[in-house]
C-alpha angles and dihedrals in degrees: 000000000000120000120224116248090244092056092045091051093050090048092053094048092086112097145353118196113194139162115244095226119041134153111269099000135041123226089248091055091047090055093045091052093049096045098085092056095037110026096164096048116125118224131214115193120207128197143158087221119088118258090243091056092048094052093042091054093045096244092127135011127236114272102042126121110258136179120189118223138264098048131171134209087272092050098039132148088283087070094055114131138201114257114249124206 
């Protein structure tokens, strides 16, 4: 059975996991570039930097889902939190 393109697109609009700092493109830019094709996609940002440092340096804004690396099975993506001010 073949799925329609619309259904496949909706199915893939679930989640983007991206590092905040990457060579050549930031996580924010990656999300911004993918937004037109996947406007409803949720994003989880990962970083070895603390959330305070990331907000203070303008790498991410308050209110995004963030998980600090390294994380373990106990502190997995399910434990991600929204960055506070």
